N, C-alpha and C positions, 0 to 999 in steps of 0.2 A: 498488745500484751495484756492479758487479764491479770489483775492483782488480787491477792488474798491477803488480808491484813493480819493473819494469825499464822504462827508456826504450826499450830495444830488445827487443821481444818476438818470439817465434816462433809459428808456427802451432800447435804442440803446446800452448803456453800458452793460446792462445785456445780450442782444443778442450777443454782441461782446465777452463777457466772455464765454458764452455757446459755441460759435464757436471755440474760442481758446482752451478751456479745453476739449470739447467733440468731436469737429469736425463736428457738425451738421451745415449745411448751414444756413446762416443768415436769409434767407426768411422763412425757416422751423422753426428756433428758434423763430422768431418774431410771427409766427402763433401759436406756442406752448405757448408762454407767453400770447397772446391774449385769447387763449382757456382756459388757467389756470385761468385768471382773470374772464372770463365769468362764469366758473364753480363756483368760489368762490362767485360771486355776486348772482347766482341762488340759491346757498345753504344758503345765508344770508336771504332769504325770511322767514326762520324759526326764525330769530332774534338771532341765536346762531350757531356758527360753531367751532368745535374743531378738530384740526389736531394734532394727537398724536406726541409727542416729538418736536412739534413746538410751539403751543400755541392755544389760543381760541380768537375768534372774537365775540363781542357782539354788537347788534344794540340797542341803547337806544334812547328814544324819549325825546327831550328837550322841555319844555313848553315855551310859549311866555313870554317875559320879557322886561323890560326897561333897556337899556344900555346907557352909556354916553361916548361920544368921549372925551378922555382925553386932546386933544389939545384945542378944542374950547368949551368944557363943554356943548355941545348941546345933549339933550336926543333923543334917537331913539328907536323905537320898534324893538326888535329882534324877528323874527317870529319863530313859531314852526319848528323844524327840527329833522331829524334823525342824530345821531352821532355814528360813528363806533369806538369801543374801542378794544384794543388788550392787552391780558395778555400773556406774554411769558411763555412757559413751562419750568420746571426746567432743563430739558435736554438742551434746547436751551440756557438758561442762563449760564449753565456750559461751553458750547462750546464757547460762546461769551467771557466769562471771561478768558478762556484758551488762546484764540488768542489775546485778548486785552493786555495781560501781555507782549507780545513780543515787 
């Protein structure tokens, strides 16, 4: 199991972990990650993507609404937008919980 010491990781950390664990050169690992992200984005055109034993991504449309800045109490219009949600599969949750106990 590869470990990443930060809750907020960067692509370069993932590329480095792939290189250290598998031995694939960093340039190829970087291209692999870019291609994977591109494939995921292309498949999201259907508004739903399920990866077995990993989870599902859903694309939801949020309507326009009024929001308020909590600091200065000024109202702003929050425009319509797409929001990506993720639901982890049971298998992924089990694995995460298994390694989180250590």
